[in-house]
N, C-alpha and C positions, 0 to 999 in steps of 0.2 A: 504493500500500500504506500509506504513512504517513497519507494522508487518511482511509482507512477505520479505522485504529487510533485516530485522533483523534476521529472520529465516534462510535466505540464507547465511548471513554473519556467523551465528553460525555454520551452517553445513560446510561451507568452512573452518572455524577455526578448527573444529574437524577433518576434512580430513587432514589438514596440520599437526596437532598434532599426528595423528596416522600413518602418512606416514613413510615408511621405511627409515632408514639411511644406507648408504653404506660406508664401510671402506675397504681400500686396504692394505694388510699386507703381508710382506715377512717373511716366516719362514725359518730360517737359518739351523736348525737341526731338525731331526725327533721329533715330539711332539704328544701328545694325546689330543684330544678334546672329552671328555667323554671316550668312548671305541674305538673311531675311530682314526687311525694313520694318521697324516699329514706328508707327506714327505716334505723335503725342497723345497721351491718354493713360488710362488705368489698366494695369495688367496683373494677372495672378500668375505667380511662378511656383510651380510644384516641383520640389526637389526630392528625388529618391536616389540614394546612393550618390553616384557621380554624374547623374543626368538631371537636367532641368528641362521642364516642359512649359512652354508659354503658348497660349492660343492666340493666333493672329488671324483675323478675319475668319474665325471659326475653325481654323485648321491648327493642329498641334505642331509646334516647332520645338525640336529637341536640340539641346546644346550640352557640351561637357562643362561641368561646374565642380568647384571645390568649395565647401562651406568652411570658412575660418571663423573661429570664435575669439573675440577680443575680451579685454578686461572690463570695459565700460559699455553701457548701452549708448546707441547713437541717438542724438537728439532729433535728427531729421534724416531723411533718406537722401543719399547722394550717389550719383552715378559717375564712374570714371570711364572716359572714352579716349581712344587714340585719335590721331589726326584725321583718320578716315571715318570717324564716328562709330567705330566698333566698340561695343560695350566690353570693358575689361573687368570691372568690378562694380558691385552695388552694395553700399552700406545701408542696411535696413533699419529705419526708424523704430525705436522702441525695443530693439533687440541688440544682442552682442554679435550678431551675424554679419559677415561679409561674404557675398557670393562672388567668387572669382571665376571668370569665364576663360576658357581656353579656345579662342576663335582661330 
């Protein structure tokens, strides 16, 4: 009986660890996520493991992402872009999270 409870607890812990995280971000100017243009507006970014999915015009766009955790919460959301307007990182307001994209 104890073994089955431990197994269930382990499975539950794995399910929580692999669950998707959702972030809400407002893009103020046109930007690129990979080769996909994001128009100014509100977006929901769903992160599972090393993949981020954003719906653009109703179609899912997938990008490689790494979630980094800092010491302090961000007071506001900021987006880092390169000279060609590719999104490199998003610091998410109210969280300790930075989404780092590998475009």
